[in-house]
C-alpha positions in Angstrom: 88.6 35.4 -34.0 85.0 35.3 -32.5 84.4 31.6 -33.0 87.6 30.3 -31.4 85.7 29.4 -28.2 83.1 27.4 -30.1 85.9 25.6 -32.0 87.7 24.7 -28.8 84.6 23.6 -27.0 83.4 21.5 -30.0 86.8 20.0 -30.6 87.2 19.1 -26.9 83.8 17.5 -26.7 84.5 15.4 -29.8 87.8 14.2 -28.4 86.1 13.2 -25.1 83.1 11.6 -26.9 85.1 9.5 -29.4 86.1 6.6 -27.1 82.5 6.4 -25.8 81.1 6.4 -29.3 83.5 3.7 -30.4 82.6 1.5 -27.4 78.9 2.0 -27.9 79.2 1.0 -31.6 81.0 -2.2 -30.4 84.7 -1.5 -30.9 86.0 -2.6 -27.5 89.5 -3.3 -26.1 88.7 -7.0 -26.5 87.8 -6.6 -30.2 84.4 -6.3 -31.9 81.6 -7.0 -29.5 79.3 -9.8 -30.5 75.8 -8.6 -31.4 76.9 -5.0 -31.8 76.5 -2.6 -34.7 80.2 -3.1 -35.5 79.7 -6.8 -35.6 76.7 -6.4 -38.0 78.7 -4.1 -40.3 81.7 -6.4 -40.2 79.5 -9.4 -41.1 77.4 -7.6 -43.8 80.1 -5.5 -45.5 83.5 -7.2 -44.8 82.7 -10.9 -44.2 85.8 -12.6 -42.9 88.2 -10.1 -44.4 88.8 -6.5 -43.2 91.2 -4.6 -45.4 94.2 -3.0 -43.7 93.8 0.7 -43.6 90.0 0.7 -44.1 87.7 2.8 -42.0 86.6 -0.3 -40.2 90.1 -1.4 -39.4 91.0 2.0 -38.1 87.9 2.0 -35.8 88.8 -1.5 -34.7 92.3 -0.4 -33.9 91.2 2.7 -32.0 88.7 0.7 -30.0 91.3 -1.9 -29.0 94.4 0.2 -28.5 93.0 3.7 -28.0 92.9 6.7 -30.3 96.3 8.2 -29.7 97.6 11.8 -29.9 97.5 12.1 -33.7 94.0 10.8 -33.8 92.8 13.1 -31.0 94.4 16.0 -32.8 92.6 15.1 -36.0 89.3 14.6 -34.3 89.6 17.9 -32.4 90.7 19.9 -35.4 88.0 18.5 -37.7 85.1 18.9 -35.3 86.4 22.2 -34.0 86.4 23.5 -37.5 82.9 22.2 -38.1 81.7 23.8 -34.8 83.2 27.2 -35.7 81.8 27.1 -39.2 78.4 26.1 -37.9 78.5 29.0 -35.4 79.4 31.4 -38.1 76.6 30.2 -40.3 74.1 30.4 -37.4 75.1 34.0 -36.7 74.9 35.0 -40.3 71.4 33.5 -40.7 70.0 35.2 -37.6 
């Protein structure tokens, strides 16, 4: 499989970047940071109620408690697949 290296690199980069991206968006270990993009979204979209299981609730949980093995596996697999597919398309177009 010629694109396995691209898949591994892309998946690994995504797993390493995910906590940084969550924190930058405002999902911190202490909760949603005041004045952040996450706080703006929470205010504009959810108001005082965030539904359990929603994307916002999952991001909030991951920011507070960490992503976990299953989440990292999902992130790595999804973005690894996207990276390998993108590499395949790039090679075919060139």
